[in-house]
C-alpha positions as CSV (number, residue, x, y, z in Angstrom):
1,M,31.2,9.4,-122.5
2,S,31.7,10.8,-119.2
3,I,30.8,14.3,-117.5
4,K,33.0,16.6,-117.0
5,L,33.2,17.6,-113.9
6,K,32.8,20.8,-112.7
7,I,35.5,21.2,-109.4
8,L,35.2,23.7,-106.9
9,V,38.7,24.2,-104.7
10,L,38.4,25.7,-101.4
11,A,42.0,26.8,-101.8
12,G,44.8,29.0,-99.9
13,T,47.4,26.8,-99.2
14,R,50.6,26.0,-101.4
15,E,49.0,22.7,-101.9
16,A,45.9,24.2,-103.1
17,R,48.1,26.1,-106.1
18,E,49.6,23.0,-107.1
19,L,46.4,21.0,-107.6
20,I,45.3,23.8,-109.6
21,K,47.8,24.1,-111.9
22,T,47.3,20.2,-112.2
23,L,43.8,20.3,-112.9
24,S,43.8,23.3,-115.0
25,L,45.6,21.2,-117.7
26,N,42.9,18.5,-117.7
27,A,40.6,19.2,-120.4
28,D,38.0,17.1,-117.9
29,Y,37.9,19.2,-115.2
30,D,35.7,22.8,-115.2
31,V,37.7,24.2,-112.1
32,T,36.8,27.1,-110.2
33,A,38.9,28.3,-107.0
34,S,37.8,30.0,-103.8
35,L,40.2,32.1,-101.6
36,A,38.5,34.0,-98.0
37,G,39.9,37.3,-99.0
38,V,42.0,37.3,-96.0
39,T,45.8,37.8,-97.3
40,K,46.1,41.2,-98.9
41,N,48.2,39.8,-101.9
42,P,46.9,36.5,-102.9
43,H,49.3,34.3,-105.5
44,K,47.3,34.7,-108.8
45,L,45.4,31.3,-109.5
46,A,45.2,29.8,-113.2
47,V,41.5,29.3,-112.8
48,T,38.5,31.1,-112.2
49,T,38.5,32.7,-109.0
50,Q,35.7,33.6,-106.1
51,M,37.1,36.0,-103.5
52,G,35.6,36.2,-100.1
53,G,33.5,33.9,-98.0
54,F,30.0,31.9,-99.2
55,G,28.3,32.9,-96.3
56,G,28.6,30.0,-94.1
57,A,27.4,26.3,-94.8
58,E,23.8,27.9,-95.9
59,G,25.0,30.3,-98.7
60,L,27.8,27.8,-100.1
61,M,25.5,25.5,-100.5
62,H,23.3,27.6,-102.6
63,Y,26.7,28.2,-104.5
64,L,27.3,24.8,-104.9
65,Q,24.0,24.2,-106.8
66,A,23.3,27.6,-108.6
67,E,26.8,26.8,-110.1
68,G,26.1,23.3,-110.9
69,I,29.0,22.2,-108.7
70,T,29.6,18.0,-108.9
71,A,32.6,17.7,-107.0
72,V,34.3,20.1,-103.6
73,V,37.7,19.4,-102.9
74,D,38.8,21.7,-99.3
75,A,42.5,22.4,-99.8
76,T,42.6,25.4,-97.0
77,H,45.0,25.2,-94.0
78,P,44.8,22.7,-91.8
79,Y,43.4,24.7,-88.8
80,A,40.5,26.2,-90.7
81,A,38.4,24.5,-88.9
82,Q,35.5,26.1,-89.7
83,I,35.7,26.7,-93.6
84,T,36.0,22.6,-93.6
85,Q,33.1,22.4,-91.8
86,N,30.5,24.5,-93.1
87,A,32.3,22.5,-96.4
88,C,31.3,19.6,-95.0
89,E,27.8,20.2,-94.2
90,A,27.3,22.1,-97.6
91,T,28.2,19.4,-99.3
92,K,26.2,16.7,-97.6
93,R,23.0,19.2,-98.0
94,A,23.7,19.4,-101.4
95,T,24.8,15.4,-102.0
96,I,27.9,16.5,-103.7
97,P,31.2,14.5,-103.4
98,M,33.8,16.7,-101.2
99,L,37.6,15.7,-100.2
100,R,39.8,16.8,-97.7
101,F,43.1,17.7,-99.1
102,E,45.8,18.8,-96.8
103,R,49.8,18.3,-95.9
104,A,50.8,15.5,-93.2
105,P,51.3,16.9,-90.0
106,W,54.7,16.9,-88.8
107,K,56.2,14.1,-86.9
108,R,58.1,14.2,-83.9
109,C,62.2,13.4,-83.6
110,P,63.2,11.3,-80.6
111,E,65.3,14.7,-79.4
112,D,62.0,16.8,-79.7
113,E,60.7,17.9,-76.5
114,W,56.6,18.5,-77.5
115,H,53.7,19.1,-75.3
116,L,50.8,18.6,-77.1
117,V,47.8,21.1,-76.4
118,D,44.4,21.6,-77.8
119,D,44.5,25.3,-78.2
120,L,46.8,28.5,-77.7
121,H,44.9,29.4,-74.4
122,A,45.8,25.5,-73.4
123,A,49.4,26.6,-74.3
124,L,49.6,29.6,-72.4
125,E,48.7,28.0,-69.0
126,L,51.4,25.1,-69.6
127,I,54.5,28.0,-70.1
128,P,56.2,28.7,-66.5
129,A,56.4,32.5,-65.5
130,R,58.8,34.6,-67.1
131,E,60.0,32.8,-70.0
132,T,60.4,34.3,-73.7
133,V,58.1,32.5,-76.1
134,F,57.8,32.8,-79.8
135,F,55.1,32.3,-81.5
136,A,54.3,32.5,-85.5
137,A,50.4,34.4,-86.0
138,S,48.4,37.2,-87.0
139,S,48.1,39.8,-83.9
140,K,44.7,38.5,-83.7
141,V,45.3,35.4,-82.8
142,A,48.4,36.3,-80.5
143,A,45.7,38.1,-78.6
144,P,45.8,35.4,-75.4
145,F,48.8,36.5,-74.7
146,I,47.5,39.1,-72.6
147,Q,46.1,36.9,-70.2
148,R,50.4,36.4,-69.5
149,P,51.8,39.7,-69.0
150,D,54.4,37.9,-66.7
151,L,56.0,36.5,-70.5
152,T,57.4,37.9,-73.3
153,A,55.9,37.3,-76.9
154,V,57.9,37.5,-79.9
155,I,55.3,37.2,-82.2
156,R,56.2,36.9,-86.1
157,S,53.7,37.9,-88.6
158,L,53.2,39.2,-92.1
159,N,51.8,42.7,-91.1
160,V,52.8,44.0,-87.6
161,P,50.1,45.9,-86.0
162,E,49.8,49.3,-85.2
163,R,50.7,50.7,-81.8
164,K,47.5,50.9,-80.5
165,D,46.7,47.4,-81.4
166,A,50.2,46.0,-79.9
167,L,50.2,43.7,-76.9
168,P,52.1,45.0,-74.5
169,N,54.3,42.3,-73.4
170,A,55.1,41.4,-77.6
171,V,58.0,42.0,-79.4
172,Y,56.8,41.5,-82.8
173,V,58.8,40.4,-85.9
174,A,57.9,41.3,-89.7
175,G,58.2,38.6,-92.2
176,M,58.0,34.9,-93.8
177,P,59.6,32.3,-91.9
178,S,63.3,31.2,-93.3
179,A,63.7,28.2,-94.7
180,D,67.1,27.5,-93.2
181,W,67.1,25.9,-89.5
182,R,70.5,27.9,-88.7
183,E,68.9,31.0,-89.3
184,E,66.0,30.4,-87.0
185,V,68.1,29.2,-84.2
186,A,70.4,32.9,-84.6
187,L,67.2,34.6,-83.9
188,F,66.0,32.3,-81.9
189,K,69.4,32.9,-79.4
190,Q,69.2,37.2,-80.5
191,L,65.8,37.1,-78.6
192,N,66.6,34.8,-76.0
193,V,63.3,32.3,-76.7
194,G,63.3,29.9,-74.3
195,W,59.7,28.4,-75.5
196,L,58.1,27.8,-79.0
197,I,54.8,27.3,-79.5
198,S,53.4,26.1,-82.9
199,K,50.5,24.5,-85.0
200,N,51.3,21.3,-86.2
201,S,51.0,22.9,-89.9
202,G,53.4,20.1,-91.4
203,G,55.3,20.8,-94.9
204,N,58.5,22.1,-95.1
205,S,58.0,26.2,-95.3
206,S,57.9,26.6,-91.4
207,Y,59.3,23.4,-90.0
208,A,62.7,25.4,-89.7
209,K,61.5,26.8,-86.2
210,I,60.7,23.3,-85.4
211,R,64.3,21.8,-86.5
212,A,65.8,25.3,-84.2
213,A,64.2,24.4,-81.3
214,R,65.3,20.7,-81.4
215,E,68.9,21.8,-81.7
216,L,68.2,24.2,-78.9
217,K,66.4,22.1,-76.7
218,I,63.8,24.3,-76.7
219,P,60.4,22.7,-75.4
220,V,57.6,23.2,-77.9
221,A,54.3,23.5,-77.2
222,M,52.1,21.8,-80.3
223,I,48.9,23.0,-81.3
224,Q,47.2,19.8,-82.8
225,R,45.2,20.2,-85.2
226,P,41.1,20.2,-84.9
227,G,39.0,17.3,-85.2
228,S,39.8,15.0,-88.0
229,Y,37.8,15.1,-91.2
230,D,35.9,11.5,-91.3
231,G,35.5,11.9,-95.3
232,I,37.7,11.2,-97.5
233,S,41.3,13.1,-97.1
234,C,44.5,13.2,-99.1
235,S,48.0,14.1,-98.7
236,S,49.2,14.2,-102.1
237,V,47.8,15.7,-105.3
238,E,48.4,11.8,-107.3
239,C,45.5,10.7,-104.4
240,V,43.7,13.8,-105.4
241,L,43.7,13.0,-108.8
242,E,42.6,9.2,-108.2
243,Q,39.6,10.1,-106.1
244,L,38.4,12.8,-108.5
245,K,38.7,9.9,-111.5
246,L,36.7,7.7,-108.8
247,I,34.2,10.6,-108.8
248,E,34.2,10.7,-112.4
249,V,33.7,7.3,-113.0
250,Q,29.9,7.6,-110.7
251,A,28.9,10.4,-112.3
């Protein structure tokens, strides 16, 4: 008789929701999800959900041990580097197996003009003066634009900041990205966008802006993903399920 796995899924992405839905249907798994608590109205998950952080790697390690967690799946955003780092450290110290589950990155097409950069600061150093630059991010993440007052920043985010917190050289667009690249083309034309800064998030939900930049021949400063995870990594639910079965056999 196999031991029932008690799995903690570090969530916050569409991929995490899909995985949790699948795992919740398997009687062999006891699943708990964790959300960082950054999003105001997160999607309701099909399992018990832990809200808020754990207090770094130390706090997460104690949680894993106290709750008897037998496997961790990190399905956070590809750029949530600190969470992934904390999870790696905590699982190693608690001697618990960990899987990294993230969507595959976008691949450059021959028609794309991508300039690969390490972070937003490097992207801003690259862009010529007096350009209009589109960037989808929170006002906090977009703060470095203050260093380039010669640029016009077009910032798209779910929550537009209050006037006192707004960047003086920014135009804010509230809302989610369109799934239709033609709508993104129309938006870029309307705002006279000359450059796009983007993280290589992968997936379909925000790819339309990349396609729009290609169609309009707009250069893209593509922020590369943080250092690669050196453990077991999956880009599909099927891969995660296969790896969990191996862990189950070894348990």
